[in-house]
N, C-alpha and C positions, 0 to 999 in steps of 0.2 A: 506265761499262761499255758495251761495244758496244750496238747497238740490239737487245738481247735482252729479250723479255718475261719476266716472273717465271716463267711456265709453261715457257718454253724453257730458262731457267736451271735450273729445278728438274729438268727432263728431263736436261740435261747433267750435273748433279750425280749423278743416278741412274746415268747411264752410267759416270761415273767410279767411283762406289761399286761397281758390278757388276764393272767391269774390275779394280779393286783386289782384290776378293774372289777372282776367278779367278787373278790373279797370285800372291796369297799362298798359295792352295791348290797352285798349280804349284810354287812354291818349296819348300813343305813336302814335296811328293811327290818332287821332284828331290833334295832333300837326304837323304831317307830311302833313295832308290834308290842314291845315292852311297855311303852307309854299307854297303849290301849289296855294291856293286862293290869297295869297299876291302877288305872281308872276303875276297872271292873272289881279289882280286889278291894279297893277302898269304898266302893258303893254296893258291894254284893251283900244282899240280906241273907243269902244262903251260905252256910259254912262250906258246903261242897264247892260252890262257885268260887269262893275266896281261896280255898285250898288249890283248886285247879289254876287260878290266876297266879298264885304264888309259885306253884310248880313251873308254870310257863315262863315266869320271869327268871327263875333260877336256871332253867334250861337255856333261855335266851342269853343269860349272862355267860354261861359256859360256852355257847356257840360264839359269842363275841370275843371271849378270851382266846378261844382256839384260832379264830380268824386273825386277831391281833398278833398272836404268836407267829402265824404264817406270814403276815405282812413284815414282821421283823426279820424273818428268814429271807424274804425277798430282798429287803434292804441290805442285809448282810451279803447276799449273793452279788448285788450290784457293787458293793464296796470291794468285794474280791475281784470283780471285773476291772474296776478302776485301778486297783493295786497290782493287777497282773497275776493274781494267784487263783483266779476262778478255774475250777476244774481240777485242782490239785487236792488230793486227800489231806485233810488236816492231821491225820494220824501217821500215815506212812510216807506221805509226800509223792506217791505215784499218781499218775493221771487217772481221773475218774472217766470211765468210758463214756463216749458221747451218747450211747443208747441210754445209759443211766441218767445222764443229765437231761435228755429229752423227756424221760418219764418223771424225773424229779429235778427240775432246774435249780432248786435251792440246795441240792445235795452238797454236804460238806465233806463227806467221806465216801470212799469206794465201798462196794457192797460188803466185802469181808470185814473191813474195819467198822462199818455201821452195825453189822451183826454182833461183833464183839462189844461195841459200845452199848448196844441195847441190852446185852446180857449182863454187863457190869453195872448198868444204870437202870435196871428194870424197876426198882422201887420208885426212883425219882420220876421216871417216865410215866408211871401209873399215878403220880401225884402224892406218893408217900415220901418217907425219908429213908436214908441209908442207915 
């Protein structure tokens, strides 16, 4: 595992735990709100209200999808911790700096490799195809 002390690793685990908790709360709040919008959309006599409710549901779905993606990244980071590869760049194999991991505990790549990845996968990251 990258040159991380046990204290640094413990701190990063805490960051992951806190972020997971926030995401789970957000997902619950978002799904509860969607239920309300679905009720409004199905009973709205006004087309504008129904349209707003449909848009709100769509935005809520996008937010839940984003949060679920981040939860998967947290789980992947925990698996890397278990396997002793956490903090190692998937691309170049060098250690990801602790400061980067503090800012983004789910980071899979060092900053230069992440920039290269984003340039070559820009369409996919935007939701398109290559």
